[in-house]
C-alpha positions in Angstrom: -9.2 -1.8 -16.4 -9.8 1.4 -14.5 -9.0 4.8 -16.1 -9.3 8.2 -14.5 -8.7 11.2 -16.8 -8.3 14.7 -15.5 -10.3 14.0 -12.3 -11.0 17.0 -10.1 -13.2 17.3 -7.1 -13.7 20.7 -5.6 -15.7 21.7 -2.6 -17.0 25.2 -2.1 -16.8 26.6 1.4 -17.3 30.0 3.0 -13.5 30.3 3.2 -13.1 29.5 -0.5 -12.8 26.5 -2.8 -11.1 23.3 -1.5 -9.3 21.3 -4.2 -9.6 17.9 -2.7 -8.6 16.1 -5.9 -6.8 18.2 -8.4 -6.3 16.9 -12.0 -5.5 13.2 -11.4 -4.8 10.7 -14.2 -4.7 7.0 -13.3 -4.7 3.7 -15.0 -5.1 0.4 -13.1 -4.7 -2.8 -15.1 -7.0 -5.8 -14.7 -5.8 -8.1 -11.8 -3.6 -5.4 -10.3 -3.4 -4.4 -6.7 -2.8 -0.6 -6.8 -2.1 1.4 -3.7 -2.6 5.1 -3.0 -0.7 6.5 0.0 -0.8 9.8 1.7 -1.3 11.6 5.0 -4.6 12.7 6.3 -6.2 15.4 4.1 -4.2 14.4 1.0 -7.5 13.6 -0.9 -7.2 9.8 -0.9 -10.7 9.0 0.3 -12.3 11.5 -2.0 -10.4 10.1 -5.0 -11.3 6.4 -4.4 -14.9 7.4 -4.1 -14.8 9.0 -7.5 -14.1 5.6 -9.0 -17.7 4.3 -8.2 -19.1 7.9 -8.2 -20.0 7.9 -4.6 -18.3 11.3 -5.0 -19.2 12.5 -8.5 -16.1 14.4 -9.8 -16.3 18.1 -10.5 -14.5 17.4 -13.8 -12.9 14.5 -15.6 -13.8 11.0 -16.9 -14.1 7.8 -15.0 -14.0 4.5 -17.0 -14.3 1.0 -15.5 -14.0 -1.7 -18.1 -16.0 -0.7 -21.2 -18.3 1.7 -19.3 -17.7 5.5 -18.8 -19.3 5.9 -15.4 -19.4 9.7 -15.7 -21.7 9.4 -18.7 -24.3 6.9 -17.2 -27.7 7.7 -16.1 -28.8 7.0 -12.5 -30.3 3.6 -13.4 -27.3 2.6 -15.6 -25.0 3.7 -12.8 -26.7 1.6 -10.1 -26.4 -1.4 -12.4 -22.7 -0.7 -13.2 -21.9 -0.4 -9.5 -22.5 -4.1 -9.1 -19.2 -4.7 -10.7 -17.4 -2.7 -7.9 -17.3 -3.9 -4.3 -16.1 -1.7 -1.5 -14.8 -2.1 2.1 -14.4 0.6 4.7 -12.4 1.4 7.8 -15.4 1.3 10.1 -16.9 -1.8 8.4 -20.4 -0.4 7.9 -22.1 -3.6 8.9 -25.9 -3.9 9.7 -25.7 -4.5 13.4 -29.2 -6.0 13.7 -28.4 -8.7 11.1 -26.3 -11.8 11.5 -23.1 -12.4 9.6 -24.8 -14.4 6.9 -27.6 -11.9 6.6 -25.1 -9.1 6.1 -23.4 -11.0 3.3 -26.9 -11.8 1.8 -28.0 -8.1 1.8 -26.5 -7.0 -1.6 -27.9 -10.2 -3.1 -31.4 -9.3 -1.9 -31.1 -5.9 -3.4 -30.0 -7.5 -6.7 -33.1 -9.8 -6.6 -31.2 -13.0 -6.4 -33.3 -16.1 -5.5 -33.0 -17.6 -2.0 -31.4 -20.9 -2.9 -28.8 -19.2 -5.1 -28.2 -16.5 -2.5 -27.8 -19.1 0.3 -25.2 -21.0 -1.8 -23.3 -17.7 -2.6 -23.3 -16.7 1.1 -21.9 -20.1 2.1 -19.2 -19.8 -0.5 -18.2 -16.3 0.5 -18.0 -17.2 4.2 -15.9 -20.1 3.3 -13.6 -17.9 1.3 -13.0 -15.5 4.2 -12.8 -18.2 6.8 -16.0 -17.3 8.8 -18.2 -20.4 8.2 -18.4 -20.9 12.0 -19.7 -17.3 12.5 -22.6 -17.4 10.1 -25.2 -16.9 12.9 -23.2 -14.4 15.0 -24.0 -10.7 15.2 -21.4 -8.0 14.4 -21.2 -7.1 18.2 -19.9 -10.6 18.9 -17.0 -10.3 16.4 -13.5 -9.0 16.6 -12.4 -6.2 14.3 -10.7 -8.5 11.9 -13.8 -10.7 11.7 -15.9 -7.7 11.1 -13.7 -6.7 8.1 -13.8 -10.3 6.8 -17.7 -9.9 6.8 -17.3 -6.7 4.9 -15.1 -8.4 2.3 -17.5 -11.3 1.9 -20.4 -8.8 1.5 -18.4 -6.7 -1.0 -17.7 -9.9 -3.1 -21.2 -11.3 -3.0 -22.2 -9.9 -6.4 -19.0 -11.1 -8.1 -17.5 -7.7 -8.7 -14.5 -7.2 -11.0 -13.1 -4.4 -8.8 -12.6 -4.0 -5.0 -12.1 -0.6 -3.5 -10.5 -0.6 0.0 -11.0 2.7 1.9 -8.4 2.5 4.7 -9.6 -1.0 5.3 -6.9 -2.0 7.9 -6.5 1.3 9.7 -8.8 0.3 12.7 -6.9 -3.0 13.1 -4.0 -4.2 15.2 -0.7 -5.1 13.3 -1.3 -8.9 13.3 -5.0 -8.6 12.2 -3.8 -6.1 9.5 -1.4 -8.8 8.2 -4.2 -11.4 8.2 -6.5 -9.2 6.2 -3.8 -8.3 3.7 -3.0 -12.0 3.2 -6.8 -12.5 2.6 -6.9 -9.7 0.0 -3.8 -11.1 -1.7 -5.5 -14.5 -1.8 -8.6 -13.1 -3.3 -6.6 -11.1 -5.9 -4.9 -14.3 -7.0 -7.8 -16.7 -6.9 -10.4 -14.4 -8.4 -8.1 -12.2 -10.5 -9.8 -9.3 -8.8 -8.6 -5.8 -9.4 -8.0 -4.0 -6.1 -7.5 -0.3 -5.4 -6.7 0.6 -1.9 -5.9 3.8 0.0 -3.8 3.9 3.2 -1.5 6.0 5.2 0.6 3.1 6.1 3.6 2.1 3.8 3.5 -1.3 5.5 0.3 -2.1 3.6 1.8 -1.0 0.3 4.9 -3.0 0.9 3.0 -6.2 1.7 0.6 -6.5 -1.2 0.6 -3.7 -3.8 2.1 -4.1 -7.3 2.2 -0.3 -8.0 1.8 2.8 -5.8 1.0 6.5 -6.1 1.9 9.0 -3.5 -0.7 11.6 -3.0 -0.2 15.1 -1.5 -2.5 18.1 -1.6 -4.9 16.5 -4.0 -2.2 15.4 -6.5 0.0 12.5 -7.3 3.6 13.6 -6.6 5.2 10.2 -7.4 4.1 6.8 -8.7 5.5 3.5 -10.1 6.1 -0.1 -9.3 6.4 -0.5 -5.5 9.9 -2.0 -5.8 11.1 1.1 -7.8 9.6 3.5 -5.3 11.2 1.8 -2.4 14.5 1.6 -4.1 14.7 5.1 -5.5 12.1 7.4 -3.8 12.2 10.8 -5.5 10.2 13.1 -3.3 10.8 13.8 0.4 7.3 12.7 1.4 8.0 9.3 -0.3 11.3 9.0 1.5 9.5 9.6 4.8 7.0 6.8 4.1 9.9 4.5 3.1 11.9 5.3 6.2 8.8 4.7 8.4 8.3 1.2 7.0 11.9 0.3 7.2 11.4 0.3 11.0 15.1 1.2 11.6 15.0 5.0 11.8 15.0 5.6 15.6 17.2 2.7 16.4 19.6 3.6 13.6 19.8 7.1 14.7 20.8 6.1 18.2 23.4 3.6 16.9 24.7 6.1 14.4 24.9 8.9 17.0 27.0 6.7 19.2 29.2 5.6 16.4 29.7 9.2 15.2 31.0 10.1 18.7 33.4 7.3 18.6 34.7 7.7 15.0 37.5 10.0 13.9 38.0 8.9 10.3 36.0 7.3 7.5 32.4 7.5 6.6 29.1 5.8 7.4 27.3 4.4 4.4 23.6 3.6 4.1 23.3 0.6 1.7 20.0 -0.5 0.2 19.8 -3.9 -1.3 16.9 -5.1 -3.5 16.0 -8.4 -4.9 18.8 -11.0 -5.3 21.4 -8.6 -4.1 19.8 -8.7 -0.6 20.8 -12.4 -0.4 24.3 -12.2 -1.8 27.6 -11.8 0.3 28.2 -8.3 -1.2 29.8 -6.9 1.9 32.4 -9.7 2.3 33.3 -9.4 -1.4 33.7 -5.6 -1.0 36.1 -6.1 2.0 38.3 -8.5 0.0 38.2 -6.4 -3.2 38.8 -3.0 -1.6 41.1 -4.2 1.2 39.3 -2.1 3.8 37.7 -2.7 7.2 33.9 -2.4 7.4 31.9 -2.4 10.6 28.1 -3.2 10.4 26.2 -0.8 12.6 22.6 -1.7 11.8 20.6 -3.6 9.3 17.6 -5.8 8.3 16.0 -7.5 5.4 12.2 -7.3 4.7 9.8 -8.2 1.9 8.3 -5.7 -0.6 5.6 -7.7 -2.1 7.5 -10.8 -3.1 10.9 -9.2 -3.3 13.6 -9.0 -0.7 14.5 -5.4 0.5 17.4 -4.8 2.8 18.9 -1.7 4.5 22.4 -1.8 6.0 24.4 0.9 7.8 28.2 0.3 7.7 31.2 2.3 8.8 34.1 2.4 6.4 37.4 2.9 8.3 39.7 4.4 5.9 40.7 7.4 3.8 38.6 9.3 1.4 40.1 7.3 -1.5 39.2 4.0 0.2 35.7 5.2 0.9 35.3 6.2 -2.7 36.5 2.7 -3.8 34.0 1.0 -1.5 31.1 3.2 -2.8 32.1 2.4 -6.5 32.3 -1.3 -5.7 28.9 -1.4 -4.0 27.2 0.7 -6.7 28.8 -1.6 -9.3 27.1 -4.5 -7.4 23.7 -2.8 -8.0 23.5 -1.6 -4.4 22.1 1.9 -3.7 24.6 3.8 -1.5 24.2 7.0 0.4 27.2 8.5 2.1 26.1 10.0 5.4 27.5 13.2 6.7 29.0 12.1 10.0 30.3 15.5 10.9 33.8 14.1 11.2 36.6 15.0 8.9 37.7 12.3 6.4 41.3 11.1 6.7 
């Protein structure tokens, strides 16, 4: 388990004190994938580096497992850090070493014997799918392959925790998904605790169990990913959720056209989660409320292992009919937002 209590990291500059991390409390359970999301400058990278004390906090306590890292001596800290692996956006590979030599490097530092180290390297390369690249150099690898080497190296000493500092930001979308699937596999097979930071809600949606939204050095919202997607409380969180939905621009165009053509009724944004996303809720609503509904835009995606759907519909009817539809949908556990179309209701 990882526990951060009252973590602060301040930097003094000529212009004043920068509060990069400002009074953060965080608990990450064993075997959990925890995501921290925020825009550039939110303090994410500084925060994740306080976990292994690459950035010693100005104040607060860092506990990993049974050890309080902030109370360890230099030698004790170096020993404790072996339980924490880390991967980076720019990979940080040794360019003069082959793939297998990069993976072996932390084992050499730890004083592991050659035979044991060779077997560990073989196993790690097999785990990340790079057995055929063992003798290649980093310059001969794609971005995704370089990150796989970084993951293999980070896992070489059998850590209990893996820290991911924007690990997919330099990768294309397909390669990003490949790396996320690999991290998910490692989490499940090794029961590895993963803490990742990102500015992409797609990453959170794909693999994280819980998420914290960070802004100006603080957590402004946190919880299970499904809850945050379903009921985002802060505007910054709503922006992240809208971005990952992938509908925003297309929906705006479709809705703008619809608004110009409509003279009555309302447009509803319906959000379905879990089993509701696979049920014929709209057809049931039409029959129960005896009203015409037009589907304008929609899609279903996965949030971790849960279905998440967004649907924009036009209710062609009076204010009373619109209200009945909204009540029916909400009674079916569907989140409903009545959009302001700019047209008067009948």
